[in-house]
N, C-alpha and C positions, 0 to 999 in steps of 0.2 A: 504494500500500500504506500503510495507516494507521501512524503512528508509535507505537511501543510506549512507554507512559508510563515515565518514569525517576524512581525514588524514591531519595532520599538519607536514609540512616539514620545519625543522630548519637547515639552512646552510648559511654561510656567502658568499658562491660562487653563484652569481646571475644566471649564466648559469645552474648550477645544480638545483637550486630552480625552475627555469622556466621550464626546460626540464622534471623534475620529475613530476611537477604539471600537465603539458600538458599530459604526458603519463598516469598518473593515471586517469585523467578525461576522456581521450580517452577510457579507459578500464572500465568505469562505476563507478568510485569512485568520491567523492567530495574531493578536495584538496585545501589547503591554505598554503601559504609560509610565513616564518618569517626569518629575516636575522640575528637575535641574540637573546640572552636571554630576553632582555627588550621587543623586538617586540613579542617574543613568549608569555611572561607573559600577555601582553596586549590582545592578541588574545584568550588565555585560559580564561581570565576573562570575555570575552564577547561572547564566543561560546562554543559549545560542540564538542569534538573531540574523536574519537574512538581509535586512534593510533598516535604515534609520531615517525617520522623518524628524527633522531638527529645526526648531525655531531659532532665529538669529538673536532676537532681543530677549535675553533672560537675565535675571539677577545672578551675581556670582560670575562664573566663567561663561562667556558669551558663546553663542552658537558658532561663530566664525572660529574662535579659539578651539572649540571642541572638534570642528570639522578638520582643522589643520592637524590636530593631534591624532585623531582616529584614522585619517587617510594615510598617515605615516605608520601608525602602530598596527592597524588591523586591516585596512583596505576594504572595510565594509561600505557598501553603496549608501549614499546619502542624498536625500532630497531636502533642500533647504526651504523653510518658510520665511518669507521676508515681508516687511510692511509695504503696502502699496506705494509705489513711487521711489522706493529706496534702491535705485539702480546700482549704487556703489556696493551695497551689501551683496546684491546678486552677482555682480562682476567678481568681487573678491572671493565669494563662495565658490564660484566655478573655477577660479584660478588656483585655489588651494586644495581642491579635491572633491567638491560636490559633483554629483552626477546630474542633478537637475534642480530646478527651483520652482516654487509657486508663490505668487503674491497673495497676501491676506487682504480682504476675505477671499476664500477660494471655494470652488464647488467640489464637494467630496468625491463626486463622480470623476472629476478630472484628476484628483489626487490618486484615486484607485487606478485609473488608466496609466498614469505615470509609473506607479509602483509595479504594475503588471508588465509594462514594457521593459523595465530594468530587470525584473525577475526572469523574464523570458531569456534575456541575454546571459544571465548567470546559469540558469538551469539547463540550457542547451548549448554545451561547449562547441558543437559543430557549427551552430549558427553564430555563436559569439566570436569564434575565430575564423569563421567562413572557410575559404579554400585553404587557409593556412593551418587548420586544425591538425595537430600531430606532427607539425613540421618545425624545423629551425630555418630561419632565413637571415641572410646577411645583406646589409645595405649601409652605405656611407660609413664604414668602419664599425658598425654596430651589429649585434646578433640578437634576434628575437626568438625565444623559445616559446612557441604558441601554446604548447601543452601546459607549461609551468607559469606562463604569463610573466616571464623574466626577460628583461632587456639588459644586455651586457655591453659595456664599452670596449674599445680596442685594448684598453689596459686591463680588462678582466673585471672591472668594477660593475656591480649591479646597479641599475638605474631604477628607482622605485616607480611603479606605474599604478595609478588607480584603475578601477574597472572601466571608467570612461576614457582614460588615456589609452588603455589597451585596445578597446573597441575602435576608437578613432584611428589609432596607428594601423591596426590590421586592415581597416577599410581603405586607408591610403596606400598601404603596401600592395593590396590586391589589385589596385587600380593605378599603379605607378605610371607616371607621365601622362595621366589623364586628368584634365581639369574638371573638378567637381564643384558645383555651386554650393552655397550655404544650405539651400533647401535640400539638395541631394544628400549632403553629408548628415544633416539632421534626420532625414528619413532613414538613411542607412545605419546610423548609430543609435537613434532613439525611437525610431518607428513613429515619428510624428511630424507634422508640418510646422514650419516656422510661423510665428505670429508677427505682426508688424513690430519693427524695431527689436526683434529677438536677436540677442548677441551671444547666444549660447555657444555656437560653433566658433565664433571669433575668439572667445575667451578660452575655450578648450584648445584651440590651435596655439594660442599664445602660451598656455601652460605647457603643452607638449614641446614647443620650440625651446623653451627654457631648459628642458631636460635633455634634448638631443642635439641642439645646434651649438656650434662653437661660440657664435655670437647671435643671440636671439633677435637683436635689433637689425641684423643683416643676415637673414636666414638663407641657407644654401641647400637645405634638404627639402623643406616644405616652403614653397614659394607662393606669393600672392599674385593672382592674375587679375588685373584690373577689369572690372565689370564681368568677371568670370567666376572667381572663387579661389580655390586652393589646389595645388598640385604637388605631389611628392616626385621630385625630379631625379632621385638617385636610382641606380641600377639595383634590382632586387634579385638575389640568387638563393635558391633552395639548397641547403647543405645536405650532404649525404649522412 
């Protein structure tokens, strides 16, 4: 019998915690709530969670700080909840490791759809890694082990990747030297369409560049194509 995905909701607003928990459970997921970072850490220490729904503005440790810490320590997928109009929070959240975000107030149906889209990528490795599943590929002096989700530099140093980093990188590697629009990249990585002024892909590209480029300000691996989108311009070779 397949395991039911377990979602951890971290929000200091009791009504949001309770309503989201009820809605997710009503729709076939397990859900646990935490009111702050301390409560969250205690629950993470004693249970397994497949995804985190995390509010940005909380007393004590902020959601952005938590996101930065967990994306490094655990690699758990994170959906950030931000106040309406707080573009800076959304941008920073995506840059430091969040997989997606929603603005408050939000429709619980949309939150559920975002959660399911991320879980599908995690639960189906063949789809998550696409054509690269089970392979090691070399490009631009780097090696990606698609099975282990490990990226290694020419010096043998592991470069940490979030689940969003890994998905974006595999999509680009599978389509090396092909220009992909922002809409195409968002569809391929998250299974959704871009909304007006959606900067999700731009921020994820920026985060990935900082990890793989010698100079992120002058990228030579992932280039920007004016009025087109992005393109991975390195040669990609499957290793034996």
